[in-house]
C-alpha positions as CSV (number, residue, x, y, z in Angstrom):
1,M,-4.8,1.7,13.8
2,V,-1.0,2.5,12.9
3,A,0.9,4.4,15.7
4,D,1.8,7.1,13.2
5,G,-1.7,8.3,13.1
6,I,-1.5,8.9,17.0
7,Y,1.3,10.6,16.8
8,Y,-0.3,13.2,14.1
9,A,-3.3,13.6,15.9
10,L,-1.6,14.5,19.0
11,G,0.3,17.2,17.5
12,F,-2.7,18.5,15.5
13,T,-4.7,18.4,18.8
14,A,-1.8,20.2,20.4
15,G,-1.7,22.7,17.8
16,G,-5.5,23.2,18.0
17,L,-5.5,23.9,21.8
18,L,-2.7,26.5,21.3
19,V,-4.3,28.3,18.7
20,S,-7.6,28.2,20.7
21,Y,-5.7,29.3,24.0
22,L,-4.1,32.4,21.9
23,S,-7.0,33.6,19.7
24,R,-10.4,32.0,19.5
25,P,-11.6,28.3,19.8
26,V,-13.1,28.6,16.1
27,F,-9.6,29.1,14.6
28,G,-8.4,25.8,16.5
29,L,-11.3,23.8,14.6
30,P,-9.4,23.3,11.4
31,L,-6.3,21.6,13.4
32,F,-8.8,19.3,15.3
33,I,-10.5,18.4,12.2
34,L,-7.2,17.5,10.7
35,A,-6.4,15.3,14.2
36,L,-9.7,13.4,13.5
37,F,-8.8,12.8,9.7
38,C,-5.3,11.3,10.9
39,L,-7.2,8.8,13.2
40,W,-9.2,7.9,10.4
41,F,-6.5,7.7,7.8
42,F,-4.4,5.5,9.7
43,R,-6.8,3.0,10.4
44,D,-5.8,-0.7,10.0
45,P,-8.8,-3.1,9.7
46,E,-8.1,-6.9,10.3
47,R,-8.6,-8.6,7.0
48,Q,-9.6,-12.3,6.4
49,T,-6.8,-13.8,3.7
50,P,-8.4,-16.6,1.9
51,D,-6.7,-20.2,1.9
52,G,-5.4,-21.7,-1.3
53,P,-3.0,-21.1,-4.2
54,Y,-3.8,-17.4,-4.5
55,A,-1.9,-14.1,-4.9
56,V,-4.0,-11.4,-3.1
57,S,-4.0,-7.6,-3.3
58,P,-1.2,-6.1,-1.4
59,A,-3.4,-2.6,-1.4
60,D,-6.6,-1.3,-1.0
61,G,-7.5,0.9,-4.2
62,K,-8.5,0.6,-7.8
63,V,-6.8,-1.7,-10.5
64,V,-5.7,0.9,-12.8
65,V,-3.3,-1.2,-15.2
66,V,-3.3,-5.0,-16.0
67,K,-0.6,-5.6,-18.9
68,P,2.0,-8.1,-20.0
69,E,5.4,-7.1,-18.7
70,N,8.7,-8.9,-18.8
71,G,7.1,-12.4,-19.4
72,G,4.5,-11.9,-16.8
73,T,2.0,-9.4,-15.9
74,R,2.0,-6.0,-14.0
75,I,-0.9,-5.3,-12.1
76,S,-1.1,-1.5,-10.8
77,I,-3.3,-0.3,-8.1
78,F,-4.0,3.1,-7.3
79,L,-4.8,4.4,-3.7
80,N,-6.7,7.7,-3.0
81,V,-6.3,9.7,0.0
82,F,-9.4,7.7,1.3
83,D,-8.2,4.2,1.0
84,V,-6.6,2.0,3.8
85,H,-2.7,2.8,3.2
86,V,-1.3,-0.4,5.0
87,N,0.2,-2.7,2.7
88,R,0.4,-6.5,2.8
89,T,2.1,-9.3,1.1
90,P,0.5,-11.2,-1.8
91,I,1.7,-14.6,-1.1
92,P,3.5,-16.6,1.7
93,G,6.9,-17.0,1.8
94,R,10.4,-15.4,2.5
95,I,11.3,-12.0,1.8
96,T,14.6,-12.2,-0.6
97,K,15.1,-8.6,-1.4
98,V,14.1,-5.1,-0.2
99,Q,15.4,-2.2,-2.6
100,Y,14.6,1.5,-1.9
101,Q,15.0,3.9,-5.2
102,Q,14.7,7.6,-4.9
103,G,12.8,9.4,-7.8
104,K,10.1,11.8,-8.7
105,F,6.6,12.6,-7.1
106,L,4.5,12.2,-10.2
107,V,0.7,11.8,-9.9
108,A,0.4,8.0,-8.7
109,S,-2.4,7.1,-11.2
110,K,-0.1,8.2,-14.5
111,E,1.8,5.3,-16.0
112,E,5.2,6.8,-15.6
113,A,5.1,6.7,-12.0
114,S,5.7,2.7,-12.1
115,T,9.3,3.7,-13.0
116,E,10.0,6.9,-12.3
117,N,8.7,7.7,-9.0
118,E,10.0,7.3,-5.5
119,M,9.6,3.7,-4.5
120,N,10.2,0.5,-2.3
121,T,10.5,-2.9,-4.1
122,I,10.0,-5.9,-2.0
123,T,10.5,-9.4,-3.6
124,V,9.0,-12.5,-1.9
125,E,9.6,-16.0,-3.0
126,G,7.1,-19.2,-1.9
127,G,5.6,-22.2,-3.1
128,G,7.9,-22.3,-6.2
129,S,6.9,-18.4,-7.4
130,T,8.7,-15.3,-7.0
131,V,6.2,-12.2,-6.6
132,V,7.5,-8.5,-6.8
133,F,5.6,-5.8,-5.5
134,K,6.2,-2.0,-5.4
135,Q,5.2,0.5,-2.8
136,I,5.3,3.8,-4.9
137,T,4.8,7.6,-3.6
138,G,2.5,9.7,-5.4
139,L,2.0,13.5,-5.7
140,I,1.0,13.8,-2.0
141,A,2.5,10.8,-0.3
142,R,6.1,11.6,0.3
143,R,7.1,8.8,2.8
144,I,7.3,5.0,2.4
145,V,7.4,3.1,5.4
146,C,8.4,-0.8,5.4
147,W,8.7,-3.2,8.5
148,K,10.1,-6.0,6.8
149,K,13.8,-6.8,5.7
150,P,15.4,-9.7,3.6
151,G,15.2,-13.2,5.3
152,D,11.9,-12.3,7.0
153,T,9.2,-15.1,6.7
154,V,5.7,-13.9,6.0
155,A,2.3,-15.1,5.8
156,A,-0.1,-14.6,2.9
157,G,-1.8,-11.2,3.7
158,E,0.6,-10.3,6.2
159,R,1.6,-6.7,6.9
160,V,4.8,-5.4,5.4
161,G,4.3,-1.4,5.7
162,L,2.5,1.7,4.4
163,I,2.4,4.5,2.1
164,K,1.3,8.0,3.7
165,F,-1.5,10.0,1.8
166,G,-2.1,8.6,-1.6
167,S,0.2,6.4,-3.8
168,R,0.3,3.6,-5.9
169,V,1.3,-0.2,-5.5
170,D,2.5,-2.3,-8.5
171,V,2.4,-6.0,-8.4
172,H,4.6,-8.2,-11.1
173,L,3.2,-12.0,-11.5
174,G,5.0,-14.8,-13.5
175,P,3.2,-16.6,-16.3
176,E,2.2,-19.3,-13.8
177,W,-0.5,-17.4,-12.2
178,E,-4.1,-16.8,-13.9
179,L,-5.4,-13.4,-13.3
180,K,-8.8,-12.8,-11.3
181,V,-8.9,-9.3,-11.6
182,Q,-9.5,-6.4,-14.3
183,V,-9.0,-2.7,-14.7
184,G,-11.6,-0.6,-13.0
185,Q,-12.2,-3.3,-10.4
186,R,-11.6,-2.3,-6.4
187,V,-9.5,-4.3,-4.3
188,S,-8.7,-4.8,-0.5
189,A,-5.3,-5.5,1.0
190,G,-4.8,-9.1,2.1
191,S,-8.4,-10.3,1.1
192,S,-9.3,-9.6,-2.6
193,I,-7.7,-12.4,-4.9
194,L,-5.5,-10.8,-7.6
195,A,-4.6,-14.3,-9.3
196,R,-4.8,-18.0,-8.9
197,K,-1.6,-20.3,-9.6
198,K,-2.4,-22.5,-12.7
199,G,-2.6,-26.2,-12.0
200,A,-2.9,-25.9,-8.2
């Protein structure tokens, strides 16, 4: 579990106890339920990352876009509030750039969210490839957390951060990758294969 979930749960539990003490226990129940939800939402299960020349999904969710873009392909993954929100790197390598951009808080499933929403862009170079992926906020998600910085070395499927309460993650792959996913498919961070490197 991500530590944030414990902090939120403790806060809601304290609020529930206070409300129950000052009024009636039933009035504190919604806060206790929220505390349990936070413990569940910030879960961080272990994942088995496949060996091989693969680019794995950086997020849990549903693939909503697969389209050519800038000489490569963009894959957009929408995370609803029930998905695990810990993000992972698609390929092993070195993080060469982390760039934060302020923006709007449009519904993350909308196409405009890829360019207009608040986001954090991470560039990873490894094995002769450069993969760029974006942590993008949504209507409810208002905070992006990134645990990595430029110069850090990462393994495939390694945890890099999270987005709180519903969001979107875009992955930009170069022409050297053969896609293995399609629109409508559900994927899991660190374990679902998005693409395989051609000729590898």
